[in-house]
N, CA, C and O atoms as a CHARMM CRD file, in Angstrom:
* protein
*
  300
    1    1 UNK  N      0.91500  -1.32900  -0.11300 PROA 1      0.00000
    2    1 UNK  CA    -0.07400   0.00200  -0.02600 PROA 1      0.00000
    3    1 UNK  C      0.97100   1.31700  -0.09700 PROA 1      0.00000
    4    1 UNK  O      1.96200   1.40700   0.62700 PROA 1      0.00000
    5    2 UNK  N      0.64300   2.16000  -0.93500 PROA 2      0.00000
    6    2 UNK  CA     1.41600   3.48300  -1.01700 PROA 2      0.00000
    7    2 UNK  C      1.43100   4.04300   0.33400 PROA 2      0.00000
    8    2 UNK  O      0.57300   3.65400   1.12600 PROA 2      0.00000
    9    3 UNK  N      2.31200   4.92100   0.70200 PROA 3      0.00000
   10    3 UNK  CA     2.51800   5.49100   1.90300 PROA 3      0.00000
   11    3 UNK  C      1.36000   6.56100   2.23600 PROA 3      0.00000
   12    3 UNK  O      0.94000   6.82400   3.36300 PROA 3      0.00000
   13    4 UNK  N      0.92100   7.13700   0.98500 PROA 4      0.00000
   14    4 UNK  CA    -0.17900   8.28100   1.21500 PROA 4      0.00000
   15    4 UNK  C     -1.55900   7.58000   1.62200 PROA 4      0.00000
   16    4 UNK  O     -2.45700   8.22000   2.17000 PROA 4      0.00000
   17    5 UNK  N     -1.66800   6.16300   1.30400 PROA 5      0.00000
   18    5 UNK  CA    -2.96800   5.29800   1.69800 PROA 5      0.00000
   19    5 UNK  C     -2.88900   4.73500   3.00600 PROA 5      0.00000
   20    5 UNK  O     -3.91400   4.31400   3.54300 PROA 5      0.00000
   21    6 UNK  N     -1.71000   4.67900   3.61400 PROA 6      0.00000
   22    6 UNK  CA    -1.43600   4.12700   5.10500 PROA 6      0.00000
   23    6 UNK  C     -2.27200   4.88600   6.09700 PROA 6      0.00000
   24    6 UNK  O     -2.16300   6.10300   6.24500 PROA 6      0.00000
   25    7 UNK  N     -3.15200   4.09600   6.80600 PROA 7      0.00000
   26    7 UNK  CA    -3.92600   4.76200   7.85000 PROA 7      0.00000
   27    7 UNK  C     -3.33000   4.54800   9.17800 PROA 7      0.00000
   28    7 UNK  O     -3.84900   5.17200  10.10300 PROA 7      0.00000
   29    8 UNK  N     -2.31300   3.76200   9.44400 PROA 8      0.00000
   30    8 UNK  CA    -1.85300   3.51300  10.62100 PROA 8      0.00000
   31    8 UNK  C     -2.48000   2.75300  11.57400 PROA 8      0.00000
   32    8 UNK  O     -2.08300   2.72600  12.73900 PROA 8      0.00000
   33    9 UNK  N     -3.59500   2.02300  11.10700 PROA 9      0.00000
   34    9 UNK  CA    -4.54900   1.16700  11.79300 PROA 9      0.00000
   35    9 UNK  C     -4.16400  -0.17200  11.37800 PROA 9      0.00000
   36    9 UNK  O     -3.99200  -0.42800  10.18700 PROA 9      0.00000
   37   10 UNK  N     -4.00700  -1.11400  12.37100 PROA 10     0.00000
   38   10 UNK  CA    -3.77800  -2.35400  12.10100 PROA 10     0.00000
   39   10 UNK  C     -4.79400  -3.37600  12.57300 PROA 10     0.00000
   40   10 UNK  O     -5.07500  -3.34200  13.77000 PROA 10     0.00000
   41   11 UNK  N     -5.35700  -4.23800  11.84100 PROA 11     0.00000
   42   11 UNK  CA    -6.39400  -5.11400  12.29900 PROA 11     0.00000
   43   11 UNK  C     -5.66200  -6.40500  12.78700 PROA 11     0.00000
   44   11 UNK  O     -4.82900  -6.96300  12.07300 PROA 11     0.00000
   45   12 UNK  N     -5.99700  -6.85600  14.01800 PROA 12     0.00000
   46   12 UNK  CA    -5.57100  -7.96800  14.80400 PROA 12     0.00000
   47   12 UNK  C     -6.37400  -9.22300  14.59800 PROA 12     0.00000
   48   12 UNK  O     -6.30900 -10.11100  15.44800 PROA 12     0.00000
   49   13 UNK  N     -7.14400  -9.36000  13.50400 PROA 13     0.00000
   50   13 UNK  CA    -7.99000 -10.39100  13.16000 PROA 13     0.00000
   51   13 UNK  C     -7.29400 -11.76500  13.35400 PROA 13     0.00000
   52   13 UNK  O     -7.77300 -12.63600  14.08100 PROA 13     0.00000
   53   14 UNK  N     -6.16200 -11.90700  12.67600 PROA 14     0.00000
   54   14 UNK  CA    -5.46800 -12.98700  12.63100 PROA 14     0.00000
   55   14 UNK  C     -4.87400 -13.56200  13.92900 PROA 14     0.00000
   56   14 UNK  O     -4.70900 -14.77200  14.08300 PROA 14     0.00000
   57   15 UNK  N     -4.56500 -12.65000  14.84300 PROA 15     0.00000
   58   15 UNK  CA    -4.16100 -12.93500  16.04100 PROA 15     0.00000
   59   15 UNK  C     -5.16300 -13.42100  17.10100 PROA 15     0.00000
   60   15 UNK  O     -4.93300 -14.26900  17.96400 PROA 15     0.00000
   61   16 UNK  N     -6.44000 -12.67600  16.87900 PROA 16     0.00000
   62   16 UNK  CA    -7.40200 -12.99000  17.78200 PROA 16     0.00000
   63   16 UNK  C     -8.15000 -14.34400  17.33900 PROA 16     0.00000
   64   16 UNK  O     -8.72100 -15.07900  18.14400 PROA 16     0.00000
   65   17 UNK  N     -8.07900 -14.56200  16.05200 PROA 17     0.00000
   66   17 UNK  CA    -8.72700 -15.95200  15.64200 PROA 17     0.00000
   67   17 UNK  C     -7.71900 -17.03700  16.22000 PROA 17     0.00000
   68   17 UNK  O     -8.20300 -17.98600  16.83700 PROA 17     0.00000
   69   18 UNK  N     -6.39400 -16.95200  16.05900 PROA 18     0.00000
   70   18 UNK  CA    -5.47700 -17.80900  16.58700 PROA 18     0.00000
   71   18 UNK  C     -5.72100 -18.09300  18.01100 PROA 18     0.00000
   72   18 UNK  O     -5.91800 -19.25300  18.37300 PROA 18     0.00000
   73   19 UNK  N     -5.72200 -17.09100  18.85700 PROA 19     0.00000
   74   19 UNK  CA    -6.03000 -17.00600  20.29300 PROA 19     0.00000
   75   19 UNK  C     -7.30100 -17.89300  20.67700 PROA 19     0.00000
   76   19 UNK  O     -7.30900 -18.63000  21.66300 PROA 19     0.00000
   77   20 UNK  N     -8.34500 -17.75200  19.82000 PROA 20     0.00000
   78   20 UNK  CA    -9.50600 -18.48900  20.05500 PROA 20     0.00000
   79   20 UNK  C     -9.64300 -19.82000  19.28600 PROA 20     0.00000
   80   20 UNK  O    -10.70900 -20.41300  19.44900 PROA 20     0.00000
   81   21 UNK  N     -8.80900 -20.32500  18.55000 PROA 21     0.00000
   82   21 UNK  CA    -8.85300 -21.47300  17.97800 PROA 21     0.00000
   83   21 UNK  C     -9.83300 -21.40400  16.77900 PROA 21     0.00000
   84   21 UNK  O    -10.30300 -22.44600  16.32300 PROA 21     0.00000
   85   22 UNK  N    -10.10000 -20.37600  16.34000 PROA 22     0.00000
   86   22 UNK  CA   -11.17700 -20.29500  15.28600 PROA 22     0.00000
   87   22 UNK  C    -10.61500 -20.00900  13.83900 PROA 22     0.00000
   88   22 UNK  O     -9.54200 -19.42800  13.67900 PROA 22     0.00000
   89   23 UNK  N    -11.29600 -20.39300  12.93300 PROA 23     0.00000
   90   23 UNK  CA   -10.74900 -20.42500  11.52800 PROA 23     0.00000
   91   23 UNK  C    -11.54600 -19.04100  10.98700 PROA 23     0.00000
   92   23 UNK  O    -12.55800 -18.63700  11.56000 PROA 23     0.00000
   93   24 UNK  N    -11.02600 -18.43600   9.93800 PROA 24     0.00000
   94   24 UNK  CA   -11.64400 -17.40000   9.16300 PROA 24     0.00000
   95   24 UNK  C    -13.06100 -17.89300   8.59400 PROA 24     0.00000
   96   24 UNK  O    -14.07000 -17.18800   8.59200 PROA 24     0.00000
   97   25 UNK  N    -12.99600 -19.07500   8.16000 PROA 25     0.00000
   98   25 UNK  CA   -14.25300 -19.76700   7.61100 PROA 25     0.00000
   99   25 UNK  C    -15.30900 -19.71600   8.52800 PROA 25     0.00000
  100   25 UNK  O    -16.43600 -19.39900   8.14700 PROA 25     0.00000
  101   26 UNK  N    -15.02100 -20.04900   9.92600 PROA 26     0.00000
  102   26 UNK  CA   -15.99400 -20.22500  10.92300 PROA 26     0.00000
  103   26 UNK  C    -16.49300 -18.90700  11.33000 PROA 26     0.00000
  104   26 UNK  O    -17.68700 -18.71600  11.55800 PROA 26     0.00000
  105   27 UNK  N    -15.52700 -17.92700  11.43100 PROA 27     0.00000
  106   27 UNK  CA   -16.00600 -16.61000  11.78600 PROA 27     0.00000
  107   27 UNK  C    -16.98100 -16.16200  10.77100 PROA 27     0.00000
  108   27 UNK  O    -18.06400 -15.66700  11.08100 PROA 27     0.00000
  109   28 UNK  N    -16.55100 -16.35700   9.44400 PROA 28     0.00000
  110   28 UNK  CA   -17.48100 -15.88900   8.29800 PROA 28     0.00000
  111   28 UNK  C    -18.86400 -16.42100   8.47300 PROA 28     0.00000
  112   28 UNK  O    -19.83200 -15.66700   8.37000 PROA 28     0.00000
  113   29 UNK  N    -18.99000 -17.67600   8.73100 PROA 29     0.00000
  114   29 UNK  CA   -20.39100 -18.16900   9.02300 PROA 29     0.00000
  115   29 UNK  C    -21.13300 -17.73600  10.06700 PROA 29     0.00000
  116   29 UNK  O    -22.35100 -17.56800  10.01000 PROA 29     0.00000
  117   30 UNK  N    -20.32300 -17.51200  11.20800 PROA 30     0.00000
  118   30 UNK  CA   -21.10300 -16.76700  12.50600 PROA 30     0.00000
  119   30 UNK  C    -21.53000 -15.34100  12.29100 PROA 30     0.00000
  120   30 UNK  O    -22.58600 -14.90500  12.74900 PROA 30     0.00000
  121   31 UNK  N    -20.58200 -14.53700  11.49700 PROA 31     0.00000
  122   31 UNK  CA   -21.08900 -13.24400  11.49800 PROA 31     0.00000
  123   31 UNK  C    -21.81900 -12.98900   9.88500 PROA 31     0.00000
  124   31 UNK  O    -22.24300 -11.87400   9.58000 PROA 31     0.00000
  125   32 UNK  N    -21.88000 -13.93400   9.12100 PROA 32     0.00000
  126   32 UNK  CA   -22.68300 -13.54700   7.94900 PROA 32     0.00000
  127   32 UNK  C    -21.73200 -12.60900   6.95900 PROA 32     0.00000
  128   32 UNK  O    -22.31700 -12.01500   6.05300 PROA 32     0.00000
  129   33 UNK  N    -20.51500 -12.47400   7.06800 PROA 33     0.00000
  130   33 UNK  CA   -19.73100 -11.75000   6.18800 PROA 33     0.00000
  131   33 UNK  C    -18.96200 -12.71100   5.31300 PROA 33     0.00000
  132   33 UNK  O    -18.45000 -13.71700   5.80200 PROA 33     0.00000
  133   34 UNK  N    -18.87200 -12.42000   4.02600 PROA 34     0.00000
  134   34 UNK  CA   -18.06500 -13.29000   3.10400 PROA 34     0.00000
  135   34 UNK  C    -16.44700 -13.62300   3.59200 PROA 34     0.00000
  136   34 UNK  O    -15.77000 -12.84200   4.26100 PROA 34     0.00000
  137   35 UNK  N    -16.08700 -14.68300   3.20400 PROA 35     0.00000
  138   35 UNK  CA   -14.81900 -15.01100   3.62300 PROA 35     0.00000
  139   35 UNK  C    -13.82400 -13.95200   2.80400 PROA 35     0.00000
  140   35 UNK  O    -12.88900 -13.41200   3.39500 PROA 35     0.00000
  141   36 UNK  N    -14.04700 -13.75000   1.67000 PROA 36     0.00000
  142   36 UNK  CA   -13.19700 -12.59800   0.89500 PROA 36     0.00000
  143   36 UNK  C    -13.05700 -11.32800   1.72300 PROA 36     0.00000
  144   36 UNK  O    -11.95100 -10.89700   2.05100 PROA 36     0.00000
  145   37 UNK  N    -14.22600 -10.72800   2.06000 PROA 37     0.00000
  146   37 UNK  CA   -14.43200  -9.48100   2.92900 PROA 37     0.00000
  147   37 UNK  C    -13.59100  -9.45900   4.07300 PROA 37     0.00000
  148   37 UNK  O    -12.85300  -8.51600   4.35900 PROA 37     0.00000
  149   38 UNK  N    -13.72900 -10.69800   4.84300 PROA 38     0.00000
  150   38 UNK  CA   -12.95100 -10.94800   5.97900 PROA 38     0.00000
  151   38 UNK  C    -11.35200 -11.01800   5.75000 PROA 38     0.00000
  152   38 UNK  O    -10.50400 -10.44800   6.43600 PROA 38     0.00000
  153   39 UNK  N    -11.15600 -11.76800   4.73300 PROA 39     0.00000
  154   39 UNK  CA    -9.77300 -11.71700   4.28700 PROA 39     0.00000
  155   39 UNK  C     -9.11300 -10.46100   4.17200 PROA 39     0.00000
  156   39 UNK  O     -8.05100 -10.18400   4.73000 PROA 39     0.00000
  157   40 UNK  N     -9.83700  -9.63400   3.35700 PROA 40     0.00000
  158   40 UNK  CA    -9.31200  -8.24800   3.18100 PROA 40     0.00000
  159   40 UNK  C     -9.13500  -7.62700   4.52200 PROA 40     0.00000
  160   40 UNK  O     -8.03900  -7.10500   4.72500 PROA 40     0.00000
  161   41 UNK  N     -9.92600  -7.59600   5.36900 PROA 41     0.00000
  162   41 UNK  CA    -9.83400  -6.95100   6.73600 PROA 41     0.00000
  163   41 UNK  C     -8.44300  -7.72400   7.53300 PROA 41     0.00000
  164   41 UNK  O     -7.55600  -7.03500   8.03600 PROA 41     0.00000
  165   42 UNK  N     -8.41900  -8.93200   7.55200 PROA 42     0.00000
  166   42 UNK  CA    -7.50800  -9.54400   8.13600 PROA 42     0.00000
  167   42 UNK  C     -6.08100  -9.28300   7.55600 PROA 42     0.00000
  168   42 UNK  O     -5.11800  -9.31900   8.32200 PROA 42     0.00000
  169   43 UNK  N     -5.92600  -9.03600   6.30100 PROA 43     0.00000
  170   43 UNK  CA    -4.67000  -8.72700   5.66700 PROA 43     0.00000
  171   43 UNK  C     -4.35300  -7.20000   5.63500 PROA 43     0.00000
  172   43 UNK  O     -3.46600  -6.71900   4.93000 PROA 43     0.00000
  173   44 UNK  N     -5.17000  -6.47700   6.47500 PROA 44     0.00000
  174   44 UNK  CA    -4.92000  -4.88500   6.48800 PROA 44     0.00000
  175   44 UNK  C     -5.20700  -4.26200   5.15800 PROA 44     0.00000
  176   44 UNK  O     -4.60200  -3.22100   4.90000 PROA 44     0.00000
  177   45 UNK  N     -6.09100  -4.77500   4.22500 PROA 45     0.00000
  178   45 UNK  CA    -6.26000  -4.16400   3.06600 PROA 45     0.00000
  179   45 UNK  C     -7.55800  -3.48700   2.86500 PROA 45     0.00000
  180   45 UNK  O     -7.91000  -2.98600   1.79700 PROA 45     0.00000
  181   46 UNK  N     -8.33300  -3.50300   4.09100 PROA 46     0.00000
  182   46 UNK  CA    -9.68700  -2.98100   4.03600 PROA 46     0.00000
  183   46 UNK  C     -9.46800  -1.15400   4.06300 PROA 46     0.00000
  184   46 UNK  O     -8.57200  -0.61200   4.71000 PROA 46     0.00000
  185   47 UNK  N    -10.23500  -0.59200   3.42900 PROA 47     0.00000
  186   47 UNK  CA   -10.34700   0.86100   3.42700 PROA 47     0.00000
  187   47 UNK  C    -11.50800   1.34000   4.35100 PROA 47     0.00000
  188   47 UNK  O    -11.52700   2.47600   4.82400 PROA 47     0.00000
  189   48 UNK  N    -12.47700   0.40500   4.57900 PROA 48     0.00000
  190   48 UNK  CA   -13.53700   0.85500   5.48700 PROA 48     0.00000
  191   48 UNK  C    -14.14200  -0.38500   5.96500 PROA 48     0.00000
  192   48 UNK  O    -13.98500  -1.46600   5.39700 PROA 48     0.00000
  193   49 UNK  N    -14.90100  -0.19100   7.11800 PROA 49     0.00000
  194   49 UNK  CA   -15.74000  -1.40200   7.72400 PROA 49     0.00000
  195   49 UNK  C    -17.02200  -0.95300   8.29300 PROA 49     0.00000
  196   49 UNK  O    -17.04600   0.02300   9.04200 PROA 49     0.00000
  197   50 UNK  N    -17.97700  -1.53400   8.01700 PROA 50     0.00000
  198   50 UNK  CA   -19.32500  -1.02400   8.43100 PROA 50     0.00000
  199   50 UNK  C    -19.33600  -1.36600   9.95600 PROA 50     0.00000
  200   50 UNK  O    -18.84800  -2.38900  10.43600 PROA 50     0.00000
  201   51 UNK  N    -19.96700  -0.35600  10.65800 PROA 51     0.00000
  202   51 UNK  CA   -20.09000  -0.54900  12.03100 PROA 51     0.00000
  203   51 UNK  C    -20.88900  -1.98500  12.51400 PROA 51     0.00000
  204   51 UNK  O    -20.62000  -2.59300  13.55000 PROA 51     0.00000
  205   52 UNK  N    -21.79400  -2.33000  11.65500 PROA 52     0.00000
  206   52 UNK  CA   -22.50000  -3.73000  11.86700 PROA 52     0.00000
  207   52 UNK  C    -21.61700  -4.77400  11.84200 PROA 52     0.00000
  208   52 UNK  O    -21.65000  -5.63600  12.72000 PROA 52     0.00000
  209   53 UNK  N    -20.61000  -4.80800  10.68600 PROA 53     0.00000
  210   53 UNK  CA   -19.65000  -5.74500  10.65900 PROA 53     0.00000
  211   53 UNK  C    -18.73400  -5.93800  11.86100 PROA 53     0.00000
  212   53 UNK  O    -18.48900  -7.02000  12.39400 PROA 53     0.00000
  213   54 UNK  N    -18.25700  -4.73800  12.22100 PROA 54     0.00000
  214   54 UNK  CA   -17.36900  -4.45500  13.30800 PROA 54     0.00000
  215   54 UNK  C    -17.91200  -5.02500  14.58800 PROA 54     0.00000
  216   54 UNK  O    -17.24700  -5.69900  15.37500 PROA 54     0.00000
  217   55 UNK  N    -19.08700  -4.72100  14.72100 PROA 55     0.00000
  218   55 UNK  CA   -19.81100  -5.25300  16.06300 PROA 55     0.00000
  219   55 UNK  C    -20.15800  -6.60800  16.05000 PROA 55     0.00000
  220   55 UNK  O    -20.20300  -7.20300  17.12700 PROA 55     0.00000
  221   56 UNK  N    -20.44900  -7.27600  14.85300 PROA 56     0.00000
  222   56 UNK  CA   -20.55900  -8.70400  14.73800 PROA 56     0.00000
  223   56 UNK  C    -19.28100  -9.42600  14.84300 PROA 56     0.00000
  224   56 UNK  O    -19.27200 -10.52500  15.39700 PROA 56     0.00000
  225   57 UNK  N    -18.26000  -8.94600  14.39300 PROA 57     0.00000
  226   57 UNK  CA   -16.95900  -9.67600  14.66900 PROA 57     0.00000
  227   57 UNK  C    -16.48400  -9.55000  15.96100 PROA 57     0.00000
  228   57 UNK  O    -15.84200 -10.49600  16.41800 PROA 57     0.00000
  229   58 UNK  N    -16.70600  -8.40100  16.75400 PROA 58     0.00000
  230   58 UNK  CA   -16.28500  -8.27600  18.01000 PROA 58     0.00000
  231   58 UNK  C    -17.21800  -9.17600  18.94500 PROA 58     0.00000
  232   58 UNK  O    -16.74000  -9.63900  19.98000 PROA 58     0.00000
  233   59 UNK  N    -18.51100  -9.42100  18.59700 PROA 59     0.00000
  234   59 UNK  CA   -19.31100 -10.16400  19.38500 PROA 59     0.00000
  235   59 UNK  C    -18.88500 -11.67200  19.34700 PROA 59     0.00000
  236   59 UNK  O    -18.75700 -12.41600  20.31900 PROA 59     0.00000
  237   60 UNK  N    -18.68000 -11.98500  17.94800 PROA 60     0.00000
  238   60 UNK  CA   -18.18800 -13.48000  17.72300 PROA 60     0.00000
  239   60 UNK  C    -16.90600 -13.81300  18.40500 PROA 60     0.00000
  240   60 UNK  O    -16.74300 -14.89000  18.97700 PROA 60     0.00000
  241   61 UNK  N    -15.95400 -12.83900  18.33900 PROA 61     0.00000
  242   61 UNK  CA   -14.68100 -13.03900  19.00300 PROA 61     0.00000
  243   61 UNK  C    -14.52600 -12.70000  20.46100 PROA 61     0.00000
  244   61 UNK  O    -13.49100 -12.88900  21.10100 PROA 61     0.00000
  245   62 UNK  N    -15.68900 -12.16200  20.95500 PROA 62     0.00000
  246   62 UNK  CA   -15.84300 -11.80700  22.40000 PROA 62     0.00000
  247   62 UNK  C    -14.63900 -10.80900  22.67300 PROA 62     0.00000
  248   62 UNK  O    -13.75200 -11.08400  23.48100 PROA 62     0.00000
  249   63 UNK  N    -14.66900  -9.68300  21.97200 PROA 63     0.00000
  250   63 UNK  CA   -13.66300  -8.68200  22.28400 PROA 63     0.00000
  251   63 UNK  C    -14.14800  -7.33400  22.03800 PROA 63     0.00000
  252   63 UNK  O    -15.29100  -7.18600  21.60600 PROA 63     0.00000
  253   64 UNK  N    -13.35500  -6.28100  22.28100 PROA 64     0.00000
  254   64 UNK  CA   -13.73400  -5.03200  21.98100 PROA 64     0.00000
  255   64 UNK  C    -13.06500  -4.46900  20.67800 PROA 64     0.00000
  256   64 UNK  O    -12.09900  -5.01800  20.14900 PROA 64     0.00000
  257   65 UNK  N    -13.68800  -3.27400  20.18300 PROA 65     0.00000
  258   65 UNK  CA   -13.15400  -2.75600  19.01500 PROA 65     0.00000
  259   65 UNK  C    -11.63600  -2.42500  19.23600 PROA 65     0.00000
  260   65 UNK  O    -10.89800  -2.51200  18.25500 PROA 65     0.00000
  261   66 UNK  N    -11.14300  -2.07300  20.37900 PROA 66     0.00000
  262   66 UNK  CA    -9.68500  -1.78500  20.59300 PROA 66     0.00000
  263   66 UNK  C     -8.98100  -2.90600  20.58500 PROA 66     0.00000
  264   66 UNK  O     -7.76900  -2.78800  20.40200 PROA 66     0.00000
  265   67 UNK  N     -9.46500  -4.05400  20.74900 PROA 67     0.00000
  266   67 UNK  CA    -8.76000  -5.33200  20.65100 PROA 67     0.00000
  267   67 UNK  C     -8.58100  -5.74000  19.29600 PROA 67     0.00000
  268   67 UNK  O     -7.49500  -6.21200  18.95600 PROA 67     0.00000
  269   68 UNK  N     -9.61200  -5.60300  18.40100 PROA 68     0.00000
  270   68 UNK  CA    -9.40700  -5.88200  17.05300 PROA 68     0.00000
  271   68 UNK  C     -8.56900  -4.73900  16.25900 PROA 68     0.00000
  272   68 UNK  O     -7.64600  -5.02700  15.49700 PROA 68     0.00000
  273   69 UNK  N     -8.91000  -3.67300  16.47000 PROA 69     0.00000
  274   69 UNK  CA    -8.29000  -2.59300  15.70200 PROA 69     0.00000
  275   69 UNK  C     -7.31700  -1.77000  16.53300 PROA 69     0.00000
  276   69 UNK  O     -7.73600  -1.23000  17.55600 PROA 69     0.00000
  277   70 UNK  N     -6.01900  -1.63500  16.15600 PROA 70     0.00000
  278   70 UNK  CA    -5.07200  -0.84400  16.91800 PROA 70     0.00000
  279   70 UNK  C     -4.21800   0.02300  16.15100 PROA 70     0.00000
  280   70 UNK  O     -3.95100  -0.31000  14.99600 PROA 70     0.00000
  281   71 UNK  N     -3.72700   1.14700  16.65700 PROA 71     0.00000
  282   71 UNK  CA    -3.01600   2.17800  15.94800 PROA 71     0.00000
  283   71 UNK  C     -1.53700   1.64100  15.94500 PROA 71     0.00000
  284   71 UNK  O     -1.12000   0.92400  16.85500 PROA 71     0.00000
  285   72 UNK  N     -0.87900   1.97000  15.02700 PROA 72     0.00000
  286   72 UNK  CA     0.59800   1.61600  14.87600 PROA 72     0.00000
  287   72 UNK  C      1.41500   2.90100  14.77400 PROA 72     0.00000
  288   72 UNK  O      1.04900   3.78500  14.00000 PROA 72     0.00000
  289   73 UNK  N      2.39800   3.02500  15.45000 PROA 73     0.00000
  290   73 UNK  CA     3.24900   4.19300  15.42900 PROA 73     0.00000
  291   73 UNK  C      3.73200   4.44000  13.88200 PROA 73     0.00000
  292   73 UNK  O      3.98400   3.53500  13.08700 PROA 73     0.00000
  293   74 UNK  N      3.80700   5.80900  13.62100 PROA 74     0.00000
  294   74 UNK  CA     4.33400   6.13200  12.35300 PROA 74     0.00000
  295   74 UNK  C      5.77400   5.82600  12.18500 PROA 74     0.00000
  296   74 UNK  O      6.53000   5.93700  13.15000 PROA 74     0.00000
  297   75 UNK  N      6.20600   5.44600  11.01300 PROA 75     0.00000
  298   75 UNK  CA     7.60700   5.25300  10.84000 PROA 75     0.00000
  299   75 UNK  C      7.83200   4.15500   9.90400 PROA 75     0.00000
  300   75 UNK  O      8.97900   3.81900   9.61000 PROA 75     0.00000
């Protein structure tokens, strides 16, 4: 991603899935979001996320928004 498109926000979806022993496919089924869209989110390629999706993912992973999305220092 070009520097001008970098948001400094990192999605920890892969880490949270691993901690919970859950696959991306299982999460997709639980939240009703396509595997492709979750993969984009997981790989930090998402440019936006619906609040309803964010809430559903957090509910399924039993976490808060701040557990899923974190800011990274510039540099």
